[in-house]
mmCIF file of the N, C-alpha and C atoms, coordinates in Angstrom:
data_MODEL
# 
_entry.id   MODEL 
# 
loop_
_atom_site.group_PDB 
_atom_site.id 
_atom_site.type_symbol 
_atom_site.label_atom_id 
_atom_site.label_alt_id 
_atom_site.label_comp_id 
_atom_site.label_asym_id 
_atom_site.label_entity_id 
_atom_site.label_seq_id 
_atom_site.pdbx_PDB_ins_code 
_atom_site.Cartn_x 
_atom_site.Cartn_y 
_atom_site.Cartn_z 
_atom_site.occupancy 
_atom_site.B_iso_or_equiv 
_atom_site.pdbx_formal_charge 
_atom_site.auth_seq_id 
_atom_site.auth_comp_id 
_atom_site.auth_asym_id 
_atom_site.auth_atom_id 
_atom_site.pdbx_PDB_model_num 
ATOM 1   N N  . MET A 1 1  ? 0.833 -1.208 0.000   1.00 0.00 ? 1  MET A N  1 
ATOM 2   C CA . MET A 1 1  ? 0.000 0.000  0.000   1.00 0.00 ? 1  MET A CA 1 
ATOM 3   C C  . MET A 1 1  ? 0.873 1.265  0.000   1.00 0.00 ? 1  MET A C  1 
ATOM 4   N N  . LYS A 1 2  ? 1.923 1.267  0.799   1.00 0.00 ? 2  LYS A N  1 
ATOM 5   C CA . LYS A 1 2  ? 2.802 2.438  0.875   1.00 0.00 ? 2  LYS A CA 1 
ATOM 6   C C  . LYS A 1 2  ? 3.464 2.714  -0.472  1.00 0.00 ? 2  LYS A C  1 
ATOM 7   N N  . LYS A 1 3  ? 3.864 1.652  -1.168  1.00 0.00 ? 3  LYS A N  1 
ATOM 8   C CA . LYS A 1 3  ? 4.542 1.834  -2.454  1.00 0.00 ? 3  LYS A CA 1 
ATOM 9   C C  . LYS A 1 3  ? 3.610 2.479  -3.483  1.00 0.00 ? 3  LYS A C  1 
ATOM 10  N N  . ILE A 1 4  ? 2.338 2.115  -3.459  1.00 0.00 ? 4  ILE A N  1 
ATOM 11  C CA . ILE A 1 4  ? 1.363 2.684  -4.396  1.00 0.00 ? 4  ILE A CA 1 
ATOM 12  C C  . ILE A 1 4  ? 1.208 4.187  -4.112  1.00 0.00 ? 4  ILE A C  1 
ATOM 13  N N  . VAL A 1 5  ? 1.093 4.530  -2.834  1.00 0.00 ? 5  VAL A N  1 
ATOM 14  C CA . VAL A 1 5  ? 0.953 5.936  -2.448  1.00 0.00 ? 5  VAL A CA 1 
ATOM 15  C C  . VAL A 1 5  ? 2.190 6.707  -2.885  1.00 0.00 ? 5  VAL A C  1 
ATOM 16  N N  . GLU A 1 6  ? 3.371 6.101  -2.708  1.00 0.00 ? 6  GLU A N  1 
ATOM 17  C CA . GLU A 1 6  ? 4.625 6.745  -3.096  1.00 0.00 ? 6  GLU A CA 1 
ATOM 18  C C  . GLU A 1 6  ? 4.652 7.013  -4.593  1.00 0.00 ? 6  GLU A C  1 
ATOM 19  N N  . LYS A 1 7  ? 4.185 6.030  -5.374  1.00 0.00 ? 7  LYS A N  1 
ATOM 20  C CA . LYS A 1 7  ? 4.144 6.189  -6.842  1.00 0.00 ? 7  LYS A CA 1 
ATOM 21  C C  . LYS A 1 7  ? 3.210 7.319  -7.231  1.00 0.00 ? 7  LYS A C  1 
ATOM 22  N N  . ILE A 1 8  ? 2.034 7.372  -6.609  1.00 0.00 ? 8  ILE A N  1 
ATOM 23  C CA . ILE A 1 8  ? 1.054 8.426  -6.916  1.00 0.00 ? 8  ILE A CA 1 
ATOM 24  C C  . ILE A 1 8  ? 1.621 9.793  -6.538  1.00 0.00 ? 8  ILE A C  1 
ATOM 25  N N  . MET A 1 9  ? 2.277 9.869  -5.382  1.00 0.00 ? 9  MET A N  1 
ATOM 26  C CA . MET A 1 9  ? 2.863 11.135 -4.933  1.00 0.00 ? 9  MET A CA 1 
ATOM 27  C C  . MET A 1 9  ? 3.933 11.601 -5.908  1.00 0.00 ? 9  MET A C  1 
ATOM 28  N N  . ARG A 1 10 ? 4.764 10.672 -6.383  1.00 0.00 ? 10 ARG A N  1 
ATOM 29  C CA . ARG A 1 10 ? 5.818 11.027 -7.327  1.00 0.00 ? 10 ARG A CA 1 
ATOM 30  C C  . ARG A 1 10 ? 5.218 11.543 -8.625  1.00 0.00 ? 10 ARG A C  1 
ATOM 31  N N  . LYS A 1 11 ? 4.156 10.868 -9.084  1.00 0.00 ? 11 LYS A N  1 
ATOM 32  C CA . LYS A 1 11 ? 3.477 11.301 -10.314 1.00 0.00 ? 11 LYS A CA 1 
ATOM 33  C C  . LYS A 1 11 ? 2.832 12.664 -10.114 1.00 0.00 ? 11 LYS A C  1 
ATOM 34  N N  . ALA A 1 12 ? 2.234 12.875 -8.947  1.00 0.00 ? 12 ALA A N  1 
ATOM 35  C CA . ALA A 1 12 ? 1.582 14.157 -8.651  1.00 0.00 ? 12 ALA A CA 1 
ATOM 36  C C  . ALA A 1 12 ? 2.613 15.286 -8.642  1.00 0.00 ? 12 ALA A C  1 
ATOM 37  N N  . VAL A 1 13 ? 3.752 15.057 -7.995  1.00 0.00 ? 13 VAL A N  1 
ATOM 38  C CA . VAL A 1 13 ? 4.811 16.069 -7.938  1.00 0.00 ? 13 VAL A CA 1 
ATOM 39  C C  . VAL A 1 13 ? 5.298 16.367 -9.345  1.00 0.00 ? 13 VAL A C  1 
ATOM 40  N N  . TYR A 1 14 ? 5.471 15.322 -10.159 1.00 0.00 ? 14 TYR A N  1 
ATOM 41  C CA . TYR A 1 14 ? 5.930 15.498 -11.537 1.00 0.00 ? 14 TYR A CA 1 
ATOM 42  C C  . TYR A 1 14 ? 4.918 16.314 -12.342 1.00 0.00 ? 14 TYR A C  1 
ATOM 43  N N  . CYS A 1 15 ? 3.637 15.991 -12.192 1.00 0.00 ? 15 CYS A N  1 
ATOM 44  C CA . CYS A 1 15 ? 2.583 16.703 -12.931 1.00 0.00 ? 15 CYS A CA 1 
ATOM 45  C C  . CYS A 1 15 ? 2.497 18.159 -12.496 1.00 0.00 ? 15 CYS A C  1 
ATOM 46  N N  . VAL A 1 16 ? 2.576 18.400 -11.183 1.00 0.00 ? 16 VAL A N  1 
ATOM 47  C CA . VAL A 1 16 ? 2.502 19.768 -10.667 1.00 0.00 ? 16 VAL A CA 1 
ATOM 48  C C  . VAL A 1 16 ? 3.697 20.577 -11.165 1.00 0.00 ? 16 VAL A C  1 
ATOM 49  N N  . THR A 1 17 ? 4.888 19.971 -11.124 1.00 0.00 ? 17 THR A N  1 
ATOM 50  C CA . THR A 1 17 ? 6.091 20.664 -11.602 1.00 0.00 ? 17 THR A CA 1 
ATOM 51  C C  . THR A 1 17 ? 5.948 21.005 -13.072 1.00 0.00 ? 17 THR A C  1 
ATOM 52  N N  . LEU A 1 18 ? 5.458 20.042 -13.850 1.00 0.00 ? 18 LEU A N  1 
ATOM 53  C CA . LEU A 1 18 ? 5.261 20.255 -15.289 1.00 0.00 ? 18 LEU A CA 1 
ATOM 54  C C  . LEU A 1 18 ? 4.256 21.382 -15.520 1.00 0.00 ? 18 LEU A C  1 
ATOM 55  N N  . SER A 1 19 ? 3.194 21.398 -14.724 1.00 0.00 ? 19 SER A N  1 
ATOM 56  C CA . SER A 1 19 ? 2.168 22.440 -14.858 1.00 0.00 ? 19 SER A CA 1 
ATOM 57  C C  . SER A 1 19 ? 2.750 23.816 -14.559 1.00 0.00 ? 19 SER A C  1 
ATOM 58  N N  . ILE A 1 20 ? 3.547 23.898 -13.487 1.00 0.00 ? 20 ILE A N  1 
ATOM 59  C CA . ILE A 1 20 ? 4.153 25.182 -13.112 1.00 0.00 ? 20 ILE A CA 1 
ATOM 60  C C  . ILE A 1 20 ? 5.084 25.662 -14.224 1.00 0.00 ? 20 ILE A C  1 
ATOM 61  N N  . VAL A 1 21 ? 5.862 24.747 -14.790 1.00 0.00 ? 21 VAL A N  1 
ATOM 62  C CA . VAL A 1 21 ? 6.783 25.107 -15.878 1.00 0.00 ? 21 VAL A CA 1 
ATOM 63  C C  . VAL A 1 21 ? 5.988 25.604 -17.083 1.00 0.00 ? 21 VAL A C  1 
ATOM 64  N N  . CYS A 1 22 ? 4.907 24.882 -17.430 1.00 0.00 ? 22 CYS A N  1 
ATOM 65  C CA . CYS A 1 22 ? 4.081 25.276 -18.585 1.00 0.00 ? 22 CYS A CA 1 
ATOM 66  C C  . CYS A 1 22 ? 3.442 26.638 -18.358 1.00 0.00 ? 22 CYS A C  1 
ATOM 67  N N  . VAL A 1 23 ? 2.886 26.857 -17.173 1.00 0.00 ? 23 VAL A N  1 
ATOM 68  C CA . VAL A 1 23 ? 2.255 28.143 -16.858 1.00 0.00 ? 23 VAL A CA 1 
ATOM 69  C C  . VAL A 1 23 ? 3.306 29.249 -16.875 1.00 0.00 ? 23 VAL A C  1 
ATOM 70  N N  . GLY A 1 24 ? 4.495 28.964 -16.337 1.00 0.00 ? 24 GLY A N  1 
ATOM 71  C CA . GLY A 1 24 ? 5.574 29.947 -16.327 1.00 0.00 ? 24 GLY A CA 1 
ATOM 72  C C  . GLY A 1 24 ? 5.983 30.339 -17.732 1.00 0.00 ? 24 GLY A C  1 
ATOM 73  N N  . LEU A 1 25 ? 6.099 29.336 -18.621 1.00 0.00 ? 25 LEU A N  1 
ATOM 74  C CA . LEU A 1 25 ? 6.458 29.610 -20.015 1.00 0.00 ? 25 LEU A CA 1 
ATOM 75  C C  . LEU A 1 25 ? 5.365 30.429 -20.697 1.00 0.00 ? 25 LEU A C  1 
ATOM 76  N N  . PHE A 1 26 ? 4.102 30.075 -20.450 1.00 0.00 ? 26 PHE A N  1 
ATOM 77  C CA . PHE A 1 26 ? 2.971 30.769 -21.057 1.00 0.00 ? 26 PHE A CA 1 
ATOM 78  C C  . PHE A 1 26 ? 2.917 32.224 -20.586 1.00 0.00 ? 26 PHE A C  1 
ATOM 79  N N  . VAL A 1 27 ? 3.102 32.440 -19.272 1.00 0.00 ? 27 VAL A N  1 
ATOM 80  C CA . VAL A 1 27 ? 3.085 33.803 -18.726 1.00 0.00 ? 27 VAL A CA 1 
ATOM 81  C C  . VAL A 1 27 ? 4.255 34.599 -19.298 1.00 0.00 ? 27 VAL A C  1 
ATOM 82  N N  . GLY A 1 28 ? 5.426 33.953 -19.400 1.00 0.00 ? 28 GLY A N  1 
ATOM 83  C CA . GLY A 1 28 ? 6.586 34.625 -19.963 1.00 0.00 ? 28 GLY A CA 1 
ATOM 84  C C  . GLY A 1 28 ? 6.356 35.014 -21.410 1.00 0.00 ? 28 GLY A C  1 
ATOM 85  N N  . TRP A 1 29 ? 5.732 34.107 -22.172 1.00 0.00 ? 29 TRP A N  1 
ATOM 86  C CA . TRP A 1 29 ? 5.424 34.360 -23.585 1.00 0.00 ? 29 TRP A CA 1 
ATOM 87  C C  . TRP A 1 29 ? 4.431 35.519 -23.710 1.00 0.00 ? 29 TRP A C  1 
ATOM 88  N N  . LEU A 1 30 ? 3.408 35.524 -22.852 1.00 0.00 ? 30 LEU A N  1 
ATOM 89  C CA . LEU A 1 30 ? 2.425 36.617 -22.854 1.00 0.00 ? 30 LEU A CA 1 
ATOM 90  C C  . LEU A 1 30 ? 3.094 37.933 -22.495 1.00 0.00 ? 30 LEU A C  1 
ATOM 91  N N  . ALA A 1 31 ? 3.965 37.908 -21.504 1.00 0.00 ? 31 ALA A N  1 
ATOM 92  C CA . ALA A 1 31 ? 4.667 39.126 -21.086 1.00 0.00 ? 31 ALA A CA 1 
ATOM 93  C C  . ALA A 1 31 ? 5.521 39.649 -22.239 1.00 0.00 ? 31 ALA A C  1 
ATOM 94  N N  . CYS A 1 32 ? 6.192 38.744 -22.956 1.00 0.00 ? 32 CYS A N  1 
ATOM 95  C CA . CYS A 1 32 ? 7.017 39.152 -24.097 1.00 0.00 ? 32 CYS A CA 1 
ATOM 96  C C  . CYS A 1 32 ? 6.142 39.802 -25.170 1.00 0.00 ? 32 CYS A C  1 
ATOM 97  N N  . LEU A 1 33 ? 4.993 39.209 -25.444 1.00 0.00 ? 33 LEU A N  1 
ATOM 98  C CA . LEU A 1 33 ? 4.076 39.772 -26.444 1.00 0.00 ? 33 LEU A CA 1 
ATOM 99  C C  . LEU A 1 33 ? 3.618 41.169 -26.017 1.00 0.00 ? 33 LEU A C  1 
ATOM 100 N N  . CYS A 1 34 ? 3.243 41.300 -24.751 1.00 0.00 ? 34 CYS A N  1 
ATOM 101 C CA . CYS A 1 34 ? 2.751 42.588 -24.250 1.00 0.00 ? 34 CYS A CA 1 
ATOM 102 C C  . CYS A 1 34 ? 3.854 43.637 -24.282 1.00 0.00 ? 34 CYS A C  1 
ATOM 103 N N  . LEU A 1 35 ? 5.071 43.243 -23.954 1.00 0.00 ? 35 LEU A N  1 
ATOM 104 C CA . LEU A 1 35 ? 6.183 44.198 -23.927 1.00 0.00 ? 35 LEU A CA 1 
ATOM 105 C C  . LEU A 1 35 ? 6.645 44.559 -25.334 1.00 0.00 ? 35 LEU A C  1 
ATOM 106 N N  . ASN A 1 36 ? 6.517 43.634 -26.269 1.00 0.00 ? 36 ASN A N  1 
ATOM 107 C CA . ASN A 1 36 ? 6.977 43.886 -27.635 1.00 0.00 ? 36 ASN A CA 1 
ATOM 108 C C  . ASN A 1 36 ? 5.960 44.669 -28.463 1.00 0.00 ? 36 ASN A C  1 
ATOM 109 N N  . GLU A 1 37 ? 4.696 44.631 -28.072 1.00 0.00 ? 37 GLU A N  1 
ATOM 110 C CA . GLU A 1 37 ? 3.649 45.303 -28.848 1.00 0.00 ? 37 GLU A CA 1 
ATOM 111 C C  . GLU A 1 37 ? 3.890 46.807 -29.002 1.00 0.00 ? 37 GLU A C  1 
ATOM 112 N N  . PRO A 1 38 ? 4.172 47.545 -27.919 1.00 0.00 ? 38 PRO A N  1 
ATOM 113 C CA . PRO A 1 38 ? 4.392 48.994 -28.070 1.00 0.00 ? 38 PRO A CA 1 
ATOM 114 C C  . PRO A 1 38 ? 5.550 49.308 -29.025 1.00 0.00 ? 38 PRO A C  1 
ATOM 115 N N  . ASP A 1 39 ? 6.586 48.461 -29.035 1.00 0.00 ? 39 ASP A N  1 
ATOM 116 C CA . ASP A 1 39 ? 7.724 48.684 -29.928 1.00 0.00 ? 39 ASP A CA 1 
ATOM 117 C C  . ASP A 1 39 ? 7.274 48.614 -31.386 1.00 0.00 ? 39 ASP A C  1 
ATOM 118 N N  . ILE A 1 40 ? 6.410 47.643 -31.688 1.00 0.00 ? 40 ILE A N  1 
ATOM 119 C CA . ILE A 1 40 ? 5.933 47.482 -33.063 1.00 0.00 ? 40 ILE A CA 1 
ATOM 120 C C  . ILE A 1 40 ? 5.079 48.701 -33.453 1.00 0.00 ? 40 ILE A C  1 
ATOM 121 N N  . GLU A 1 41 ? 4.214 49.162 -32.535 1.00 0.00 ? 41 GLU A N  1 
ATOM 122 C CA . GLU A 1 41 ? 3.371 50.329 -32.807 1.00 0.00 ? 41 GLU A CA 1 
ATOM 123 C C  . GLU A 1 41 ? 4.231 51.580 -32.979 1.00 0.00 ? 41 GLU A C  1 
ATOM 124 N N  . TYR A 1 42 ? 5.280 51.678 -32.193 1.00 0.00 ? 42 TYR A N  1 
ATOM 125 C CA . TYR A 1 42 ? 6.154 52.854 -32.227 1.00 0.00 ? 42 TYR A CA 1 
ATOM 126 C C  . TYR A 1 42 ? 6.898 52.954 -33.561 1.00 0.00 ? 42 TYR A C  1 
ATOM 127 N N  . GLU A 1 43 ? 7.300 51.784 -34.109 1.00 0.00 ? 43 GLU A N  1 
ATOM 128 C CA . GLU A 1 43 ? 8.059 51.763 -35.365 1.00 0.00 ? 43 GLU A CA 1 
ATOM 129 C C  . GLU A 1 43 ? 7.202 52.174 -36.553 1.00 0.00 ? 43 GLU A C  1 
ATOM 130 N N  . GLU A 1 44 ? 5.905 51.860 -36.508 1.00 0.00 ? 44 GLU A N  1 
ATOM 131 C CA . GLU A 1 44 ? 5.037 52.141 -37.656 1.00 0.00 ? 44 GLU A CA 1 
ATOM 132 C C  . GLU A 1 44 ? 4.842 53.628 -37.906 1.00 0.00 ? 44 GLU A C  1 
# 
């Protein structure tokens, strides 16, 4: 029983870490888009 719980916990930690990384990348990408937009408008 303990081994099953350990496996689930490891999978949960892996999934949560992956989610945080994905959200971090998405937020970073959005921030880059928002920061780059004024530059494009300024050049036109």
